[in-house]
C-alpha positions in Angstrom: -9.3 7.2 -22.8 -6.5 9.3 -24.2 -4.0 10.5 -21.7 -4.7 14.2 -22.4 -8.5 13.9 -22.1 -8.3 11.9 -18.9 -5.7 14.4 -17.4 -7.8 17.5 -18.2 -11.1 16.0 -16.9 -9.2 14.8 -13.8 -8.1 18.4 -13.2 -11.7 19.6 -13.5 -12.8 17.0 -11.0 -10.0 17.8 -8.6 -10.8 21.5 -8.7 -14.6 21.0 -8.2 -14.3 18.3 -5.4 -11.6 20.4 -3.6 -13.9 23.3 -3.5 -16.7 21.1 -2.3 -14.5 19.7 0.4 -13.5 23.2 1.6 -17.1 24.4 1.6 -19.0 21.3 3.0 -16.5 19.1 4.9 -17.6 19.8 8.5 -17.5 16.4 10.3 -15.9 13.0 9.9 -18.5 11.5 7.5 -18.6 14.5 5.1 -14.8 14.9 5.2 -14.3 11.2 4.4 -16.8 11.2 1.5 -15.7 14.4 -0.1 -12.0 13.7 0.3 -12.5 10.3 -1.3 -13.9 12.1 -4.3 -10.9 14.4 -4.3 -8.5 11.4 -4.2 -10.3 9.6 -7.1 -10.1 12.7 -9.3 -6.6 13.5 -8.3 -5.5 10.0 -9.2 -6.2 10.7 -12.8 -3.6 13.4 -13.4 -0.2 11.9 -12.2 0.4 8.9 -14.4 -1.4 10.6 -17.3 0.8 13.6 -16.9 3.9 11.3 -17.2 2.3 9.8 -20.3 1.8 13.2 -21.9 5.4 14.1 -21.3 6.6 10.8 -22.8 4.7 11.6 -25.9 5.6 15.3 -26.0 9.4 15.2 -25.5 12.1 13.2 -27.2 14.1 10.8 -25.0 17.1 13.2 -24.7 14.8 15.8 -23.0 12.3 13.5 -21.3 14.3 13.0 -18.1 14.5 16.8 -17.3 10.8 17.3 -18.2 9.8 14.4 -16.0 11.9 15.7 -13.1 10.3 19.1 -13.4 6.8 17.5 -13.4 7.5 15.5 -10.3 9.2 18.5 -8.7 6.0 20.5 -9.3 4.0 18.0 -7.3 6.5 18.5 -4.4 6.1 22.3 -4.9 2.3 21.8 -4.6 2.7 20.2 -1.2 5.0 23.0 -0.1 2.5 25.6 -1.3 -0.5 23.9 0.4 1.3 23.5 3.7 2.7 27.1 3.5 -0.9 28.3 2.9 -2.1 26.3 5.8 0.6 27.7 8.0 -0.5 31.2 7.0 -4.3 30.8 7.1 -4.9 28.4 10.1 -4.0 31.0 12.7 -6.1 33.6 10.9 -9.3 31.7 10.0 -9.0 28.1 11.2 -9.3 25.0 9.1 -12.1 26.4 6.9 -9.9 29.2 5.5 -7.0 26.8 5.1 -9.1 24.3 3.0 -10.5 27.1 0.9 -7.0 28.5 0.1 -5.7 25.1 -0.9 -8.8 24.4 -3.1 -8.3 27.7 -4.9 -4.8 26.6 -5.8 -6.3 23.5 -7.4 -8.7 25.7 -9.4 -5.8 27.8 -10.7 -3.9 24.6 -11.6 -7.0 23.4 -13.5 -7.2 26.6 -15.5 -3.5 26.6 -16.3 -3.7 23.0 -17.5 -6.5 23.8 -19.9 -4.6 26.8 -21.2 -1.4 24.8 -21.8 -2.9 21.5 -23.1 -6.2 22.5 -24.6 -4.8 23.0 -28.1 -1.6 20.9 -27.8 -1.4 17.9 -30.2 0.4 14.9 -28.8 2.0 12.2 -31.1 0.2 8.9 -30.9 -2.8 10.4 -29.1 -5.1 9.7 -32.0 -4.2 6.0 -32.4 -7.0 3.9 -33.8 -6.2 0.9 -31.7 -8.6 0.2 -28.8 -6.8 -1.4 -25.9 -8.9 -3.3 -23.3 -8.5 -3.5 -19.5 -8.2 -7.2 -19.7 -5.7 -7.2 -22.5 -3.5 -4.4 -21.3 -3.7 -4.9 -17.5 -5.5 -7.9 -16.0 -3.6 -10.4 -18.2 -0.3 -8.5 -17.9 1.5 -9.9 -14.9 4.4 -7.3 -14.9 1.8 -4.5 -15.0 -0.1 -6.0 -12.1 3.0 -6.4 -10.0 4.0 -2.8 -10.7 0.6 -1.5 -9.8 0.6 -3.6 -6.5 4.1 -2.4 -5.6 3.3 1.3 -6.3 0.0 1.0 -4.3 2.0 -0.1 -1.3 4.5 2.7 -1.9 1.7 5.3 -2.0 0.1 3.9 1.1 3.3 4.5 3.2 4.4 7.7 1.5 1.1 9.5 1.5 0.3 8.3 5.0 3.5 9.8 6.2 2.8 13.1 4.4 -0.7 13.3 5.8 0.3 12.6 9.4 3.6 14.5 9.7 2.0 18.0 10.0 -0.3 16.6 12.7 2.5 15.1 14.7 4.6 18.3 14.4 1.6 20.4 15.5 1.2 18.1 18.5 4.9 18.6 19.3 4.6 22.4 19.2 1.4 22.3 21.3 3.2 20.2 24.0 5.9 22.9 23.9 3.4 25.5 24.9 2.5 27.0 21.5 -1.3 27.9 21.3 -3.5 25.6 19.2 -3.7 27.5 15.9 -0.1 28.7 16.1 1.0 25.1 16.7 -0.9 23.9 13.6 0.7 26.7 11.6 4.2 25.9 12.7 3.6 22.2 12.1 2.6 23.0 8.5 5.6 25.2 7.9 8.0 22.5 9.3 6.4 19.8 7.1 6.7 22.1 4.0 10.5 22.2 4.4 10.6 18.4 4.0 9.0 18.7 0.5 11.6 21.3 -0.4 14.1 18.4 -0.5 11.8 16.6 -2.9 11.9 19.5 -5.3 15.7 19.4 -5.4 15.8 15.6 -5.7 13.4 15.5 -8.6 15.1 18.2 -10.6 18.5 16.6 -9.9 17.4 13.1 -10.9 15.6 14.3 -14.0 18.7 16.2 -15.2 20.9 13.2 -14.5 18.6 11.0 -16.6 18.7 13.5 -19.4 22.5 13.4 -19.3 22.6 9.6 -19.4 20.2 9.5 -22.3 22.4 12.0 -24.2 25.6 9.9 -23.5 23.9 6.6 -24.6 
């Protein structure tokens, strides 16, 4: 599938499954099933987004564009955690999930507005790559996929558990349950602020190196 097509359909899936999670995840089984669907849909819009940028921007501008794209993902974490910090004390986890899912819906709409009529060089290539030819028989690609899977396992695990650990800390310090969860979310959001700065800085540096070379 072309990168733009996969990206846009992934955004639709992310928005729909996020809403379903917010509305119907009420116990361990339903949360696990629905969030697995969210994860599968969400996995289709990160690498494809990088591919779209690689086709859209020349090399002397690609680093800055990539940095901005990755920084936007950090901003998404900041936004979702900030929304949780605001909504959990007001309406509990249900309102928190709903607020975050509505942010995904807005992202989906904006993606279709921006990319719907955007032509990308090389997107209409007549060649038909195969999974076996491009991936399964490509040892460097398999090694990269394996390494990045391990990276995501530790990174996303830390991101998921940090708000919970911080909420437990504030609860042990005497903060009431919903308030502790809100403070834990706010504190975790500040960590991702560093990610925004780092991504922009690295992208700009790469653009500078490309211009020099």
